[in-house]
C-alpha positions in Angstrom: 96.8 55.9 169.4 97.0 55.0 166.0 94.7 57.0 165.0 95.9 60.3 166.7 99.4 59.3 165.0 97.6 59.2 161.4 96.1 62.5 162.2 99.5 64.1 163.5 101.2 62.8 160.3 98.4 64.2 158.3 98.5 67.3 160.0 102.5 67.6 159.5 102.0 67.0 155.9 99.6 69.6 155.4 101.7 71.7 157.1 104.9 70.9 155.2 102.9 71.2 151.9 101.4 74.7 152.9 105.0 75.9 153.9 106.2 74.8 150.4 103.3 76.2 148.6 103.8 79.7 150.2 107.5 79.4 149.6 106.8 78.6 145.6 104.3 81.4 145.5 106.6 83.6 147.3 109.2 82.7 144.8 106.6 82.9 141.9 105.8 86.6 142.9 109.7 87.5 143.2 110.2 85.9 139.9 107.3 88.0 138.3 108.6 91.0 139.8 112.1 90.6 138.5 110.3 89.7 134.8 108.4 92.8 135.4 111.3 95.1 136.2 113.3 93.4 133.3 110.4 94.3 130.7 110.2 97.8 132.1 114.0 98.6 132.0 114.4 97.2 128.6 114.8 99.9 125.9 111.5 100.1 123.5 112.3 98.7 120.6 110.6 100.7 117.4 110.3 99.1 114.4 112.4 100.8 111.6 110.8 102.2 108.8 108.9 100.0 106.0 111.0 99.1 103.0 108.5 99.3 100.0 109.4 96.7 97.5 108.6 97.4 94.0 107.7 94.8 90.8 107.8 95.7 87.4 105.0 95.1 85.6 105.9 96.2 81.9 108.9 97.9 80.0 109.1 99.7 76.7 111.4 101.5 74.7 110.7 104.1 71.7 111.2 107.5 70.2 109.7 110.7 71.6 107.8 112.9 69.0 110.7 115.2 68.7 112.9 112.1 68.0 114.7 111.4 71.2 115.1 107.9 72.2 113.3 106.7 75.7 112.5 104.0 77.8 110.0 103.4 80.3 109.1 101.0 82.9 105.8 100.8 85.2 106.1 99.3 88.5 103.9 98.5 91.3 104.6 98.8 95.1 104.0 96.3 97.6 101.2 98.9 98.8 99.7 98.9 95.2 100.6 102.0 94.1 102.0 102.3 90.8 105.0 104.4 89.5 106.2 104.8 86.4 109.9 105.6 85.4 110.9 107.4 82.2 114.4 108.0 80.8 114.9 110.3 77.8 118.4 110.3 76.1 118.7 114.0 74.7 121.0 115.4 72.4 122.9 117.7 75.0 122.5 118.5 78.4 121.2 121.9 77.3 118.4 119.9 75.4 117.6 117.9 78.5 117.2 120.9 80.3 114.9 122.4 78.0 112.6 119.3 78.3 112.7 119.8 82.0 111.6 123.1 81.8 108.9 122.3 79.2 107.4 120.1 81.5 107.4 121.6 84.5 105.8 125.0 83.0 102.8 122.1 83.0 102.7 121.7 86.6 99.9 122.7 88.9 102.7 123.3 91.8 106.4 123.0 92.3 106.9 121.1 95.5 110.7 121.3 95.2 113.7 122.5 93.1 117.2 121.9 93.6 120.5 120.6 91.6 121.0 117.3 91.0 124.3 116.0 92.2 126.4 112.8 91.6 127.9 110.4 94.0 131.2 112.7 94.2 129.1 115.8 95.1 129.3 117.3 91.4 126.6 119.0 89.9 125.0 117.0 87.0 121.8 118.8 86.4 118.4 120.1 87.8 116.0 118.5 90.0 112.3 119.2 90.6 109.4 117.6 92.5 106.0 119.0 91.1 102.2 117.7 91.1 100.3 117.8 87.8 96.8 117.7 86.9 95.4 114.3 86.0 93.5 114.1 82.7 89.7 113.7 83.5 90.1 113.9 87.3 90.1 116.1 90.3 93.2 114.6 91.9 96.6 115.3 90.9 99.9 113.0 90.0 103.3 113.6 91.4 106.7 113.6 89.3 110.2 113.7 90.4 112.0 115.1 87.4 115.5 115.8 86.7 118.5 116.0 84.2 121.8 114.1 84.4 123.7 115.6 81.7 122.1 114.9 78.4 119.6 112.4 80.0 116.1 113.8 81.2 114.2 111.5 83.8 110.9 111.4 85.3 109.4 109.4 88.0 105.5 109.6 88.4 102.9 108.4 90.6 99.7 109.3 92.4 101.6 108.9 95.8 104.4 111.6 96.8 105.9 109.3 99.6 106.1 106.3 97.2 107.6 108.2 94.4 110.0 109.8 96.8 111.1 106.3 97.8 111.3 104.9 94.5 113.9 107.5 93.5 115.9 107.1 96.6 115.9 103.2 96.4 116.8 103.4 92.3 118.4 106.7 91.5 120.3 108.4 94.9 
C-alpha cells in the first residue's frame, strides 16, 4: 500500500509539474508573440545624417601677390578629408567680384552658380561651386567660392560633399 501511495504521489507530482510547465511554456510563447508584435508595430528608427567634425591643422595670415590681406586655415574631417578655407579682404565688392571671376575662369567645370544671401535674405555677393584640375594629377579638386561685400572666400577640398558640409557648418 505504501508503494502504491508513493507511486501515486510521484505520478501526481509529475502531472502537476507537467501542467505547470505547459502553462509556463504557453505563457512564454504568448509573451514572445506580444514582444514580436511590439517590435513589428514600432516605427523604424533611421539614423540621422552623420555629422562630420573638423579639426584645424594649421592657420596662416599673409598678403596676396596683388597686395590683399588674407587668412587661410586647413582642417581635417573625421573621415580624413582635408579642407582649406581662405578669406581675402579686397578693397571693394567690385574687386572681390573680379577676383571671383578670375578664379572661375580657371575652372574645369562650373557645378553651381547663384547669389550669396545674408541671414536677412539680402544679396551680399555671388557664389560658385566648381571643379579645378589638380597639378600633376588626373583628379580634380572642388571649390566653393563666394563674395560677401569686399571679402572673397573659397573652400577647397578633394571631396565635394565634405566641402559643402564645411560651408554649411561654418558659413551658412
